[in-house]
Structure formats: structure tokens, C-alpha cells
N, C-alpha and C positions, 0 to 999 in steps of 0.2 A: 719522578725525581731523575735527574740526569747526573751520572757519575762518569766523568771522562767522556768516552764515546758510547757509553751504554746508557740505556733508558730503563729505569726500574719503575714499573707501574703497580708494584705490589702495595696494596692498601690493607689487606687482611687475608685471612685464610680462604675466603671465598669472595667472588665477585657477584654483585647483584645488578643485573641489567634490566631496566624497566622499559616497557613499550612507550611510556610517556614519563618524562622526568618529574612531573609535578604530582604523580600519584595515580591511583586507579579510580578515576571518576567516571561512573557509568551513566549518569544522567537518567533519562527516561527510557532510552532505547539502545544504548551500547550493549552489545551482546557478549563480547569476550575481551579479555585483557591478557597480554603475554608477559611472562616474567622468565628470565634466564638466570640460573645459578650456576657458578663455575668454580670448581676446586682449584686452589692456587698452591697447595702444599703437596709434598711428595709422600702422602699417606692418605688412607681412607678418611673421609670426613662426612659427618652427618649434619644436615642443615634442617632446622625445625622452623615451620611457619605456623604462627599462632594468631588467631583473631582476638583483638582486644576491644573493649568498649571505648567509645569516644568519651572524652572528659568534658566537664562543663566549659562552655565557651567563654572567651574574654568578654568584658563588658562592651556592649554595643554590637556584638556579633550574634548572628542567628544561631539558635540551638539546633543540634542535630539529634535525631532519635537513635537509640540503640535498637538492636534486633535485626541487623543485617543477616541475610541468608546467603552466605557465600558458598559457591560450588566449585570444586576442583575437578577438572575434566579427567575422566578415567580412560580405560581401554575401550577399543571398538568392539562391538558385537558383530561377528561375521554373519550372523543369521539375518538381521534386519539393518545392518550398517549404522546402528545408533551407537551412542557413546554413554558409558556409565559415568558415575560421578561420586565424589565423596563430599558430604555436607560438612562444612567447617563451622561448627557452632561456636558461640562465644566461649573463649577459653580453650576450645578444642584445638588440636594441632595435627599437622601433617608433617612427616619426616621423610627425607630423601637421603640415601647414603651414596656418596660420590666416590668413584675410584680415584686412586692417587694421580696427581698431575705429573706428567713427564716433562722434564726440562725442555722448554722451547716448543712444546706441542700441546694440543688439547686432545685428550683421549676421548674415545667414543662414550665412555661411561663416566668421565670426569666432569661432565656438565649435564644439566637437566632443564628441559623446557617445561614450564608450568603454565597451564591455561586455566584461568578462573572466570567465573561468571556470577550473575546474581539471579537468585530465584525470587523474582518480584511477585510471582503468583501467590506465594505462601508468606509474604511479609505482612504483618498486621499493622494496618493504618489506612489512611484515606489518600485518594489520588492527590499528588502534589507534595506529600510528606517526604522530607529529606532525611535519609539515614546516613550515619557515619560510623567509622571505626578505624582501627589501626591494625595493619598487618605487620607482625613482628617476626624478624628473621634472626636466628641465632645459630652459631656453629657449636659443634660438640667439644671444641677446645676451650670454649668460653672466652674467646678473644674479641669478638665483634658482635654488634647488634645493629640491625637496620630497622627503622620504623617507616612504613609506607602508608600514607593516608588513603582511605578508600571510602567512597560515597556512592549513593544511589538514590533514585527518586521513584516512588510508586507511580506508575504511568497513569495519566488522565485519559489517554487514547485520543486526545484532541489532535487535529491536523488533517493532512491529506492522506487517504488510503487508496491505493490503486492495486488492482489485481485481476486475475482471470478466473472465470468459471469454466470447467471442463464438463460439458453436458455429455453424459455417457449412456443415458437411458431415457426412453419415452414410454408413456403409458398406453397400453392397448385399449382400443375402444371397439370391441367385437361383440355383437349381440348374437346369441344363439336362439334359434326358434324351435319350438316344440314340433316334432314331426308325427304325422299320423302313420306314415309308412316311409319307405325309402325315397319316395318322390314327392309326396305332398306334405305341406306344412299345415299344422292345426291353426284354425282361426276362431275368434270369439264371435259373439252375437252381432258385432258390428262389422264383421268381415275382416278384421285386422289380425295379423299374425300374432300368435301368443309367444311372448318371450320366455325363454327357458334359462335366462341368466346372461350376465355380461362378463366378459373377460377384461378386467381393468388392472391386470398385473403389469409390471414394468418389464420391458425387454431392452437389451443392449443395442446400441447403434453400431454400425460397422466401424466408425471412426469418431472419436470424441470431437465435439464442436466447441470452439472457444468463444467466450463472451467476455469482453472487458467491462469492468465496473469501476467507477470513480466516486468515492465518497469523501465528504468533508464533515468532520465532527467539530462543532463549536461547544466548548466547555464553559458552562456558566450554571447559575442556579436552575435555569430551565434549559439544560443541555439539549442540543438538536443535531441530528445527523441528516445530511442532504445527499441525494444522488444527483450527479451532474452528467450532462452529455459531453461536456468539454470543459477544461480549465487551462489556464495559462500560468507560466512561472517565468518571471524575469525581473529586470530592474524597474522599480516604480517610476511612474511619470513624475517629473519634478524632483527626483531624488538628489540629495546633496552629497550622499555617500555612495561609493562605488559598490558597496555590499548591501544596499537597501533593496533586497529582493522580496517579492510578494507573490502570493497565490491569488489569482483573480479569475472571474468568470467572463471578463470582457477584455479583449486585446488592447482596447483604447486606453486602459488604465496603466499600460506599460510605456516605458520610455521609447519613443518612436525610433530614435537613432540606435537603440540597442536591441532591436527586434531580431537581428541576426543571431544573437546569443540566447534569445528567449526560447522557451519550449512550450509546445501545445500538446496536451494529452486529450484524446477523444475516444468515444465509444460509438462506433458506427451503427450499432443495432438500436440505439435510442433515438427518439425523434428530435430533430433539430429545430430550435426556435431562436429567433434573433435575441430575445431577452436573456435566454439561458439562465433562468432563475433556479432551475433544479426542482427536485421533488422531495418533500419532507418524508422521512422514514419513520415508521412506528417501531419503537424499541431502540436499542443502542448497540454499539460495537463493544461487546463485553463477553468474555469467555463464559460458556455455560448458559447463554441466553439466545433469544431469537430476535431478528430484525426483519421487518417487511417493508418493501418499497412497491408502490403502486403507480404505474404509468399508463394513463389512458390517452388514446389517440382517436380523434374524431374521424368519422367516415369521410368527411369532406376536406380533410387536411391535404391540400394539393402539394405540400412540400415533402411530407414524410410518410403518408399512407401508401403502402406498397401496392394496394389494389388500384390506385389511380395512375393511369398512364396518359400524360397530357396530350400526346399526339396519336393515340389509338382511339378511333371512334367508338369501339365497343367497351372501352375501359376508361373513358375520360370523365365519367359521371355527369355527362351532359346529354340532353335530348338529341334527336336526330338533326335538329337545326343548329345545334351548338349554342343555344341561347339560354336555356333553363336548366338549372341543376336538378338532378334526379334525387329522389328520396333514398334514405338509407336502406340498404338491402337489395338495390337493383343492380348496380355495377360496383359498389364498394361497401365495405362494412366497417363498423367501429371495432377497435382493437383495445382490449383492456388486459394489461399484464400485471400479475401479482407475483412478486418474487420474494421468497423467504430465505434468509440466510441463518442457518443454525450454527452458532460458534462453538467449536469443540473446546473442552478442557485440554490443557497441554498433556502430552504423554510424559511418563516418568523417565525421561532420559535427559542428558545434559543439554543438547541443542534445543529441544522443545521447551525446556524451562527457561533458558536464558533468552529465548526469542520473544518472550512475553513483553508486549509493549512495542514491538516492531513488526512481528508477523503473526497473523491469526488465520486459522484454517477451519474448515467445517463443511457442512452439507448444504446443497442448494436445491430448492424446489421452485418450480415456476408453473403458474396456471395462465394460459392464454385463452381469453374469451373473445369470440367474434360475435358481434351483435348486428342483427339484421332488422327487417321490418317488424314492427310491433314487439312481441315478446320472443322473437326468434333469436336463439343463442346456441352457440356451440363451443365446447371447451376442449382444450388440449393440455396435457400435462407432461412435464419433463423434469429430470433431476440430474444432479451431478455433484462435483466437489469443487472447492475453491480455495484459493490462498490470496489474502490481502496483505500488502506490504505498506507500512507507514513510511512514506517517502519525504514527508515534511511535517514539522510539529507546529506550524503556524496555527493559532487558534481562530483566525479570521480569514474570510475570503474578501480581499480588498475590492471595494466597489469603485466603478468608474464615476467620476464626478460630473460628467456631462459637459465638460469644457474642452473644446477642441483646441489643440495647440496652434499658434499662429505659424503660418508658412515661413520658413527660414530662407526660402529661395526668392530672388528678385525676378525670376523668369515667369512670364504669364503661364497659367495652367492650360489654357487653350488658345488656338490661333485667334479666336474672336476677341481675346482680351488685348491683343496687340493693337496699338493705334496706328492707322494709316497702312499703306502698302509698303512693302520693302523696296528700297531703292535698287535699281538694276546695277549689276556689277559691270564696270567698264571693261569692254573687250568681249563680253558674252552676248550672243544674239538674243533679241527679244523673243518671247514665246510666240511661236507660230509664223515666224518670218521665213522659215525654210532655209535660212542661211547656215 
């Protein structure tokens, strides 16, 4: 309201400033929502926030479930740098007392920032269920009431998950042999050394080794998670809308003229294939469970097998005349990798609980098996910890349709496509005349 040269923005005894004006809508993966309350009167004021159940929807509108688990962010713990929380149950309230507002200024204690989140992990329902409620704000003077809608969805965990493993330990493989004395080893009737045990404990590495992993989970009656060596994100080929972005395993499925703005995500430690169909995982991305991915690499894979060096005569997997391929176990070996991801339950702190649906952590174990001639095998083991981030919620990996776009340029692709020889430019000497 403007009175003369003065502008009066007074609406009530306190202001309510929302992060988003249409309410607190968390979806499947939003972690936090910011609310600011500000005292506008020159006396102390208490503001109460209460969670109310949603009411029955109007005819034709989808129903929302009650039972939202709203968390209010608390103070930091200086020991582990985590944050506490207060659980706002249905009908429960949180109260903040604000200092008096001084004319023309905002005092340090006359306003309060409130950070809320959703504990999706402890909400009762099925993935995809939509919950709703009302956050009610009242002042101690009884003059004003604000009602803010709040919604959230139990996450299905579908979409693109990308993250890193930090390998911090490898397993020892040291065999101890029984000794007859300080110099001699005891042997059996076949003349072989007698084993006195194996040290298969884990030992730390000097520096953690990072491994990137790319997973896509398709949510359906037969949900499936796949591990990919690379994926692409960009504008779909043939898109009619400027925001028709897709996740795909083939760059040719994207709009060619928009590739400069597209993104490729790749894991260099996984074998490259042209088809890039990925590897099916056993298990699912779910807290408290395990998921295993198996990646087998043939001994004669000349693209990805690290034992094969195409231009080294001792490691090219060819005979001395470079004509015949050698058998497995001569110059190259098969590589079988079995990687297990154990997904942790969230810790009991604010950030861990509100990250459910967008970040998942746990312990990583890998077994690498080298296969040689016959039954020859050798295993190596490593472990570490990981964090996966859900960076896109698309339920599908968009497939390339196999149709190449027509060239938009009238210029020939190669000199051979040009008809005839170019005409000489007047005033320039012919080639080879020495002029």
C-alpha cells in the first residue's frame, strides 16, 4: 500500500517467505525446502508451524495419502558435522519466538530461517504413492494464519544413477609354508611344500582408487537395473519441443545439431562395445539390500582386453608369423569381474534421511578372476565404499531407431563426389608450368 511518498508493505504481524510460491512440493528427490518467517511488530512474537492432514480431493482430482513424515532441520553436531532434526508428526507443532522488530531494520533475532525435508524412508506406502498435507502458520496474537501445501512421493529409484567407488583395500594372497627348520620347508609325499595357512585379510592401499559406475533402473512389474559403460543425455532426434531431453546409450539417437550441448558420461574401466547394451544386474538399488553386476571380458577381445597390445609381438596374441591367434592363457587371459554393491540404511540424521531417493551409499566388493588354459584361474579381491547420485528420473533409456538423418548440406562429402574437374581461375598459372 502506498500512502503519499511512503510504501507500507505490512500485511500481518509476521511475513512468510517461501522458497517457491506454490508450496513445498518435494516430488521423489527434492531434499530440502526453505521457509523464512519475519517479525513485523515491535514486540516479541511466537510463530507456530503445524502439520495438518490433507482433505478429500475435489471430484475428478487424484487423492493424496496422509502420513507425511516432515523433518525440521536442527543444530549441527560438531563431532561428525551432521544435523539433528525434529519430526513434525500430524497435529504436532514447532514454535519459534521472534524478537521485536525495530522500525526500518530487521534484527538478528527478529527473523528465522526454517529448513524442512521429508523422511521418505519411513513413510508407509508403495513406490509412486503421493502424500500430501498442509503446513499451517499462526502467530501468538491470533491475527493471521497461512496455509502452505506440502506434497511428496515415495521414490521408485527409477532413472539414471551415477557415482564413484573409492577402492581403499585389497585382499592379501600370501601362503605360509610349514618349515622343518630355519632354512628348509616341509614337503609331502609328492615333494610339494606343505601349506601352513593363507593370509587372506584385507590391507589398505596407499591412496584410494576411484572407479566410476553408471546404472539405469527401469521401473515396471519386472524391474531391471543395468550397468552401462557410457550414456548420453541431450535433445532427442526429431524433437518438436526444445525441452525434449532423453537418456540414451547411442549418440545417434540425439539431435545432431544440438550435440554441442549434449553430455556423455563414461566409465573408462569397463569394456567398450559398439552396441553398448550394458549388463543386467542381479538385485536392485534399494537400501538395506545388495546388487551384483558381472562383467566378463574375452581373452581375445582386441578392443578392451588390457593383456593384448596390437603392436607388441610378445603381447599381440598371435603366433610368430602374425597369422594365427593363440589359445587362451598364452599371451592373454579372460577377465571376469563380479562387483557387489551393499546399500546402507540411512543414518539417523537430517541430511541422510532427506537424501533418500537422490543419494545412496554403501560398501563395495569386487572379485577379479583371470582365466587361462584349461582350468587355470587366479582371483583378486578388493573393497571400498561408494556413493551413487540420482541425476535423472527418466524411466527409459531411449533407443536409436536405426534411421540416419539426411544430410542437410549440398556440398559433396568427398572430392570424388564432385563431377568433373574444377575450372582454372583466370590469372593463376596452371599447375606445374613453373610460372
